[in-house]
C-alpha positions in Angstrom: -14.8 -33.2 -10.7 -16.5 -30.1 -9.3 -15.1 -30.8 -5.9 -11.6 -31.1 -7.3 -12.0 -27.8 -9.1 -13.3 -26.2 -5.9 -10.3 -27.5 -3.9 -7.8 -26.3 -6.6 -9.5 -22.9 -6.6 -9.3 -22.6 -2.8 -5.6 -23.6 -2.9 -4.8 -21.0 -5.5 -6.7 -18.4 -3.6 -4.8 -19.2 -0.4 -1.5 -19.1 -2.3 -2.3 -15.7 -3.8 -3.2 -14.3 -0.4 0.1 -15.5 1.1 2.0 -14.0 -1.9 0.1 -10.7 -1.5 0.8 -10.6 2.2 4.5 -11.3 1.8 4.9 -8.8 -1.0 3.1 -6.2 1.1 5.3 -6.9 4.1 8.4 -6.5 1.9 7.1 -3.3 0.5 6.3 -1.9 4.0 9.8 -2.9 5.2 11.4 -1.1 2.3 9.3 2.0 3.1 10.3 1.9 6.7 14.0 1.6 5.8 13.7 4.5 3.4 11.9 6.5 6.1 14.7 5.8 8.6 17.4 6.9 6.0 15.5 10.1 5.4 15.3 10.8 9.1 19.1 10.3 9.4 19.7 12.6 6.5 17.5 15.2 8.0 19.5 15.0 11.3 22.7 15.3 9.4 21.4 18.4 7.6 20.3 19.9 11.0 23.8 19.3 12.4 25.4 21.0 9.5 23.0 23.9 9.6 23.8 24.4 13.3 27.5 24.7 12.6 26.9 27.9 10.5 
């Protein structure tokens, strides 16, 4: 019984770690995407400023 509980605990711990890593990866990807968009907007603003 104790061994079964230990195995279930380790499986849950492993699943939680995988979930956290995948969620963190998605979050980082979103931040990188937003960062790229902001850089593009800044370049557009610089181009517009240079026209005046």
